[in-house]
C-alpha positions as CSV (number, residue, x, y, z in Angstrom):
1,X,22.3,83.5,34.0
2,X,26.3,83.0,34.6
3,X,25.8,79.5,33.9
4,X,23.9,79.9,30.9
5,X,26.5,82.4,29.6
6,X,29.2,80.0,30.4
7,X,27.6,77.1,28.4
8,X,27.2,79.2,25.3
9,X,30.7,80.5,25.7
10,X,31.9,76.8,25.7
11,X,29.4,75.8,22.8
12,X,31.0,78.8,20.9
13,X,34.4,77.9,21.5
14,X,33.7,74.2,20.5
15,X,32.0,75.3,17.4
16,X,35.0,77.6,16.3
17,X,37.5,74.9,17.2
18,X,35.5,72.0,15.2
19,X,35.2,74.6,12.2
20,X,39.0,75.2,12.3
21,X,39.7,71.4,12.5
22,X,37.5,71.0,9.3
23,X,39.2,73.6,7.5
24,X,42.7,72.5,8.5
25,X,41.9,68.9,7.6
26,X,40.7,69.7,4.4
27,X,38.2,67.0,4.6
28,X,34.9,67.2,2.7
29,X,34.9,71.0,2.0
30,X,37.9,70.9,-0.6
31,X,36.1,69.4,-3.3
32,X,32.5,70.0,-2.8
33,X,32.7,73.7,-2.1
34,X,34.8,76.6,-3.3
35,X,36.7,79.0,-1.0
36,X,33.5,81.3,-0.8
37,X,31.1,78.7,0.0
38,X,33.5,77.4,2.6
39,X,33.5,80.8,4.2
40,X,29.7,81.1,4.0
41,X,29.3,77.9,5.7
42,X,31.6,78.7,8.7
43,X,29.6,82.0,9.0
44,X,26.4,79.9,8.9
45,X,27.8,77.6,11.7
46,X,28.7,80.4,13.9
47,X,25.6,82.7,13.5
48,X,23.2,79.9,13.9
49,X,21.9,78.8,17.4
50,X,21.7,75.5,16.1
51,X,25.2,75.5,14.5
52,X,26.9,73.2,17.0
53,X,24.4,70.6,16.4
54,X,24.3,70.8,12.9
55,X,28.3,70.8,12.9
56,X,28.1,67.4,14.7
57,X,27.0,66.0,11.4
58,X,30.0,67.2,9.6
59,X,32.8,66.6,12.2
60,X,32.0,62.9,12.3
61,X,32.6,62.7,8.6
62,X,36.2,61.7,8.5
63,X,36.5,61.2,4.7
64,X,33.9,62.7,2.3
65,X,34.6,63.0,-1.5
66,X,31.8,63.9,-3.7
67,X,34.1,64.2,-6.9
68,X,32.3,67.4,-8.0
69,X,34.9,69.6,-9.6
70,X,37.1,69.2,-12.7
71,X,40.4,70.7,-11.3
72,X,40.0,69.3,-7.8
73,X,40.1,65.3,-8.0
74,X,43.6,65.0,-9.0
75,X,44.7,67.1,-6.2
76,X,43.1,64.5,-3.7
77,X,44.0,61.5,-5.4
78,X,47.5,60.0,-6.2
79,X,47.7,57.5,-9.1
80,X,50.1,55.0,-8.4
81,X,53.0,53.7,-10.8
82,X,52.2,50.1,-9.9
83,X,52.5,47.9,-13.1
84,X,53.5,50.9,-15.2
85,X,56.9,49.4,-15.9
86,X,55.2,46.4,-17.4
87,X,52.8,48.6,-19.5
88,X,49.9,47.0,-17.7
89,X,48.8,50.3,-15.5
90,X,45.2,51.4,-16.7
91,X,44.4,55.1,-16.8
92,X,41.5,56.8,-14.7
93,X,39.2,59.2,-16.3
94,X,36.9,61.8,-14.7
95,X,33.4,61.6,-15.9
96,X,29.7,61.0,-15.2
97,X,29.6,57.9,-17.8
98,X,27.6,57.2,-20.5
99,X,24.3,57.4,-18.8
100,X,23.6,59.2,-15.7
101,X,20.9,60.9,-13.6
102,X,23.0,64.0,-13.2
103,X,25.7,65.1,-15.7
104,X,27.3,67.2,-13.0
105,X,27.7,64.2,-10.6
106,X,31.3,62.9,-11.8
107,X,33.5,60.2,-10.4
108,X,36.5,58.2,-11.5
109,X,36.4,55.4,-14.1
110,X,38.5,52.8,-15.4
111,X,39.2,53.1,-19.2
112,X,41.4,50.6,-20.5
113,X,40.7,46.7,-20.9
114,X,42.9,44.2,-19.5
115,X,44.8,46.5,-17.1
116,X,45.7,46.9,-13.5
117,X,44.3,50.0,-11.7
118,X,45.7,51.7,-8.4
119,X,44.8,55.0,-7.0
120,X,44.7,56.3,-3.5
121,X,43.7,59.3,-1.4
122,X,44.9,60.3,1.9
123,X,43.1,61.9,4.9
124,X,43.9,62.8,8.5
125,X,44.6,59.7,10.5
126,X,41.7,58.5,12.8
127,X,41.0,55.9,15.3
128,X,37.4,54.3,15.2
129,X,37.7,52.7,18.8
130,X,34.5,53.4,20.6
131,X,32.9,54.7,17.3
132,X,30.7,53.1,15.0
133,X,32.7,52.9,11.4
134,X,30.7,53.5,8.2
135,X,32.3,52.9,5.1
136,X,30.4,53.7,1.9
137,X,30.5,54.4,-1.8
138,X,28.8,54.2,-5.1
139,X,30.0,52.0,-8.1
140,X,28.7,51.5,-11.5
141,X,29.8,48.8,-14.1
142,X,29.0,50.3,-17.4
143,X,30.6,47.7,-19.4
144,X,28.5,44.5,-18.3
145,X,31.5,43.4,-16.3
146,X,32.6,39.8,-16.9
147,X,35.6,39.7,-14.4
148,X,36.7,42.4,-12.3
149,X,36.3,44.1,-9.0
150,X,34.4,47.1,-7.7
151,X,35.7,47.2,-4.2
152,X,37.7,49.8,-2.2
153,X,40.4,49.6,0.8
154,X,41.0,51.7,3.9
155,X,44.8,51.6,4.6
156,X,46.5,52.5,7.9
157,X,49.9,53.9,8.8
158,X,52.5,55.1,6.3
159,X,51.9,54.3,2.6
160,X,53.9,55.1,-0.1
161,X,51.1,56.1,-2.5
162,X,53.1,56.2,-5.6
163,X,53.8,52.4,-5.0
164,X,50.4,51.4,-3.8
165,X,49.3,48.2,-5.4
166,X,48.1,44.7,-5.0
167,X,50.7,43.8,-2.2
168,X,50.2,46.9,-0.1
169,X,48.8,45.8,3.1
170,X,45.4,47.1,4.0
171,X,43.1,47.2,7.0
172,X,39.7,46.9,5.5
173,X,38.6,45.9,1.9
174,X,34.9,46.2,1.0
175,X,32.8,46.0,-2.3
176,X,31.6,43.8,-5.2
177,X,33.6,41.4,-7.2
178,X,32.5,39.6,-10.4
179,X,34.1,37.0,-12.3
180,X,32.1,34.8,-14.7
181,X,29.8,32.6,-13.1
182,X,31.7,31.5,-10.1
183,X,32.2,35.0,-8.4
184,X,29.4,37.4,-7.9
185,X,29.8,38.6,-4.3
186,X,30.5,41.5,-1.9
187,X,34.0,41.2,-0.2
188,X,34.2,42.1,3.4
189,X,37.6,41.6,4.6
190,X,39.6,42.5,7.7
191,X,43.3,42.3,7.8
192,X,44.9,41.6,11.2
193,X,48.5,40.8,11.9
194,X,49.4,40.2,8.3
195,X,46.4,37.9,7.5
196,X,43.2,38.7,5.7
197,X,40.2,37.4,7.0
198,X,37.2,36.9,4.5
199,X,33.6,37.0,5.8
200,X,32.1,33.5,5.9
201,X,28.7,34.4,4.8
202,X,27.8,34.9,1.0
203,X,26.6,38.3,0.2
204,X,25.6,38.5,-3.5
205,X,26.3,41.6,-5.2
206,X,24.5,43.7,-8.1
207,X,25.7,42.7,-11.5
208,X,23.7,45.3,-13.8
209,X,25.0,48.4,-15.5
210,X,23.6,50.8,-13.1
211,X,25.1,52.7,-9.9
212,X,24.5,51.0,-6.7
213,X,25.6,52.0,-3.2
214,X,27.5,49.8,-0.8
215,X,27.6,50.4,2.8
216,X,29.6,48.5,5.5
217,X,28.8,49.4,9.1
218,X,31.0,48.2,12.1
219,X,29.6,48.8,15.7
220,X,31.9,49.0,18.7
221,X,29.8,45.9,19.9
222,X,31.6,43.9,17.2
223,X,28.3,43.6,15.3
224,X,28.2,44.7,11.6
225,X,25.6,45.2,8.7
226,X,26.2,45.2,5.2
227,X,23.7,47.4,2.9
228,X,23.1,47.5,-0.7
229,X,21.1,50.6,-2.0
230,X,20.3,51.2,1.7
231,X,18.8,48.0,2.2
232,X,20.3,45.4,4.6
233,X,21.8,42.4,3.0
234,X,23.8,40.8,5.8
235,X,24.3,41.1,9.4
236,X,25.9,39.4,12.4
237,X,28.9,39.5,14.6
238,X,32.7,39.8,13.9
239,X,33.2,37.0,16.3
240,X,31.0,34.6,14.4
241,X,31.2,35.5,10.8
242,X,35.0,35.9,10.5
243,X,37.8,33.9,11.8
244,X,39.7,36.8,13.0
245,X,40.3,35.4,16.6
246,X,41.3,31.7,17.3
247,X,38.4,29.5,18.4
248,X,37.4,29.7,22.0
249,X,37.3,25.9,22.2
250,X,39.1,23.3,20.3
251,X,39.0,19.5,20.3
252,X,41.1,17.6,22.9
253,X,44.3,16.6,21.1
254,X,44.9,14.0,23.8
255,X,41.3,12.4,23.7
256,X,41.2,8.9,22.3
257,X,38.2,6.9,21.2
258,X,37.5,4.3,23.7
259,X,38.3,0.6,22.7
260,X,34.7,-0.5,23.3
261,X,33.1,2.3,21.4
262,X,31.2,0.9,18.5
263,X,30.7,3.6,15.7
264,X,29.2,1.0,13.0
265,X,25.7,2.1,12.3
266,X,25.1,-1.2,10.4
267,X,26.5,-4.9,10.8
268,X,26.2,-7.9,8.8
269,X,22.9,-10.2,9.7
270,X,24.4,-13.1,11.5
271,X,21.2,-15.0,10.5
272,X,21.7,-14.4,6.8
273,X,23.6,-17.5,5.3
274,X,24.8,-17.7,1.6
275,X,22.8,-20.6,0.0
276,X,24.5,-23.7,-1.1
277,X,26.0,-23.8,-4.5
278,X,25.7,-20.1,-5.0
279,X,29.2,-19.6,-6.1
280,X,28.9,-22.4,-8.7
281,X,26.3,-20.4,-10.7
282,X,27.9,-19.1,-13.9
283,X,27.8,-15.5,-15.0
284,X,27.1,-16.7,-18.7
285,X,25.8,-20.0,-20.2
286,X,25.7,-21.5,-23.6
287,X,22.8,-20.3,-25.6
288,X,20.4,-23.3,-26.1
289,X,18.8,-21.9,-28.9
290,X,21.8,-21.4,-31.2
291,X,22.3,-23.6,-33.9
292,X,25.5,-24.3,-36.1
293,X,24.9,-22.8,-39.6
294,X,24.1,-25.2,-42.3
295,X,27.0,-23.9,-44.4
296,X,29.5,-24.2,-41.6
297,X,32.6,-25.9,-42.9
298,X,34.9,-27.0,-39.8
299,X,37.9,-27.7,-42.2
300,X,37.7,-24.0,-43.4
301,X,35.9,-22.3,-40.3
302,X,37.3,-24.5,-37.6
303,X,35.2,-26.1,-34.9
304,X,32.0,-24.4,-34.3
305,X,31.1,-23.2,-30.9
306,X,27.9,-22.0,-29.6
307,X,27.8,-18.3,-28.3
308,X,27.1,-17.6,-24.7
309,X,24.5,-15.4,-23.2
310,X,24.0,-13.9,-19.5
311,X,22.9,-16.5,-17.1
312,X,19.5,-15.6,-15.8
313,X,20.1,-17.5,-12.5
314,X,23.5,-15.5,-11.9
315,X,22.9,-12.7,-9.2
316,X,26.5,-11.6,-8.8
317,X,28.8,-12.0,-5.7
318,X,26.8,-12.9,-2.7
319,X,26.5,-10.1,-0.1
320,X,25.5,-10.6,3.4
321,X,22.3,-8.4,4.5
322,X,23.0,-5.7,7.1
323,X,20.7,-4.9,10.0
324,X,21.1,-2.0,12.5
325,X,23.8,-2.3,14.9
326,X,22.1,-2.7,18.4
327,X,25.2,-1.5,20.2
328,X,25.7,1.5,18.0
329,X,26.9,4.4,20.0
330,X,27.1,7.2,17.2
331,X,30.0,8.8,15.6
332,X,32.6,9.3,18.2
333,X,34.0,13.0,18.5
334,X,36.7,14.2,20.7
335,X,35.4,16.3,23.5
336,X,36.0,20.2,23.5
337,X,38.4,21.9,25.7
338,X,39.2,25.5,26.3
339,X,41.7,26.8,23.5
340,X,44.9,27.8,25.6
341,X,45.8,30.3,22.6
342,X,42.7,32.1,22.6
343,X,42.6,35.7,24.0
344,X,39.5,37.7,23.8
345,X,40.0,41.0,22.0
346,X,37.2,43.8,22.9
347,X,38.7,46.0,20.2
348,X,38.4,43.4,17.5
349,X,36.2,46.2,15.5
350,X,38.9,49.1,15.8
351,X,41.5,50.3,13.7
352,X,43.6,53.0,15.2
353,X,45.4,54.7,12.5
354,X,43.4,54.5,9.4
355,X,44.7,57.1,6.9
356,X,44.1,56.1,3.3
357,X,41.1,55.3,0.9
358,X,42.6,53.0,-2.0
359,X,41.1,51.4,-5.1
360,X,43.4,48.6,-6.4
361,X,41.8,46.3,-9.3
362,X,42.4,44.2,-12.1
363,X,39.8,44.5,-14.9
364,X,39.4,42.6,-18.1
365,X,37.0,44.9,-19.3
366,X,37.1,48.6,-18.2
367,X,34.2,51.0,-17.4
368,X,33.7,50.8,-13.6
369,X,33.0,54.1,-12.0
370,X,33.5,55.1,-8.5
371,X,32.0,58.0,-6.5
372,X,30.4,59.6,-3.3
373,X,33.0,57.9,-1.0
374,X,32.2,58.3,2.6
375,X,33.8,57.3,5.7
376,X,31.8,58.3,8.8
377,X,30.6,57.2,12.3
378,X,26.7,58.0,11.6
379,X,24.8,55.3,9.8
380,X,21.9,57.6,9.5
381,X,23.8,60.4,7.8
382,X,25.3,57.8,5.5
383,X,21.8,56.6,4.4
384,X,20.6,60.1,4.0
385,X,23.7,61.1,1.9
386,X,22.9,58.0,-0.1
387,X,19.3,59.2,-0.9
388,X,20.5,62.6,-1.5
389,X,23.0,61.2,-4.2
390,X,22.2,57.9,-5.7
391,X,18.5,57.9,-4.5
392,X,17.5,61.3,-6.3
393,X,19.1,60.4,-9.5
394,X,18.4,56.5,-9.8
395,X,15.2,56.8,-11.7
396,X,16.7,59.4,-14.3
397,X,19.8,57.2,-14.7
398,X,17.6,54.3,-15.3
399,X,15.8,56.4,-18.2
400,X,19.2,57.2,-19.5
401,X,20.4,53.8,-19.6
402,X,17.1,52.6,-21.2
403,X,17.4,55.1,-24.0
404,X,21.1,54.2,-24.7
405,X,20.1,50.6,-24.9
406,X,17.4,51.3,-27.2
407,X,19.8,53.5,-29.4
408,X,22.2,50.7,-29.4
409,X,19.6,48.2,-30.6
410,X,18.6,50.3,-33.3
411,X,22.1,51.0,-34.6
412,X,22.6,47.0,-34.1
413,X,19.4,46.6,-36.3
414,X,20.7,49.0,-38.9
415,X,24.0,47.3,-39.1
416,X,22.2,43.9,-39.6
417,X,19.9,45.4,-42.3
418,X,23.3,46.8,-44.1
419,X,25.0,43.3,-43.9
420,X,21.9,41.7,-45.5
421,X,21.9,44.3,-48.3
422,X,25.7,43.9,-48.8
423,X,25.1,40.1,-49.0
424,X,22.3,40.5,-51.4
425,X,24.6,42.7,-53.5
426,X,27.4,40.2,-53.3
427,X,25.0,37.5,-54.3
428,X,23.7,39.3,-57.2
429,X,27.1,40.2,-58.4
430,X,27.8,36.5,-58.2
431,X,24.9,35.5,-60.2
432,X,26.0,38.4,-62.7
433,X,29.1,37.0,-63.0
434,X,28.0,33.4,-63.4
435,X,25.8,34.6,-66.3
436,X,28.5,36.1,-68.1
437,X,30.6,33.0,-67.5
438,X,28.0,30.9,-69.0
439,X,27.6,33.3,-72.1
440,X,31.3,33.3,-72.7
441,X,31.3,29.4,-72.3
442,X,28.3,29.4,-74.9
443,X,30.2,31.6,-77.0
444,X,33.3,29.6,-77.1
445,X,31.2,26.5,-78.0
446,X,29.9,28.3,-81.1
């Protein structure tokens, strides 16, 4: 009984400390709940025998931004002054977009064409060493994007958020990027020692005008998964799919190809000889059927010369036939040796002081909307969260989009009909003017 009381006491104490850490960190609760709801949440945890278990879901959420209150998002986010002095800084707006499955579910959206965008949010510093890192968000390109990004960055250390921009170092960059026909892919970039390492595999992104959820999961065993709309699109190892570390083995720089190494796959056939007189065959010959015209005057036209035609006997420069080389050893390759510069890094996946979420973009056409940004260590929670936000609204959003497209087509059709009517009126006026002119001309002739 004493042991049970001790365990309950420890559990209660852990719960209180965890709740306190959440409230003090101001993660998640700040924008999704008001003060009364936060109090109810804490009381629920403390009064529920399963509270500690339920709380474990929340304490593993390092950054969680639902963007759900009009007066809260600007307290979390800092708009950068980057490109302002060049008058090229785009303005962010808070909206649910032109079509949505839930008008109350709002995000931040780019609003001006041909502009740079930079905005960031700080959260309590954390270290994902020994933990799974889950980076997830939703993005919608309402503008039928031609060229622009839809990716988000995780930044470490101290960052001057008012100066955050394209040159600001980051730790991880993830998300879709589209530019004409050449680029339609998901970026997954790790930054180490001042170098940005791009994923070597191609991961196609979504290119329509609906909301999609992008998820990047990095495990402590250095494996990863990339999901789009909760479906796995790519998986593998950080060691294999990025060149973060030097190669384990390199070609031996001191190795030399042996002098007797024969790497010619084919050789001239020594039995094949050039026929005698082959080089005397002319490429063109005089046309034997050509006749000097009867009216040819050599005094006026000069000496007549018969035209030439291709010689059917000519076969071009002689080339000796080739046969397979019986001594062929294959293409020579230098042997591999252990790379003296290679050093394994078991923490290749880990970033010890992640502290900011940042969005930095160039957009030719504006209209990209970000929402539901999540940084966690629980892939199942992220999957469930995606279903509870994007999943429950996707059908309604698609219906709203289809309706918007239908109205757009109807308006364009009306505009086309109006243009035709205007053209007919212009043609009628032109015909009328022509008739009047003819009458005036006829009158003048009288």
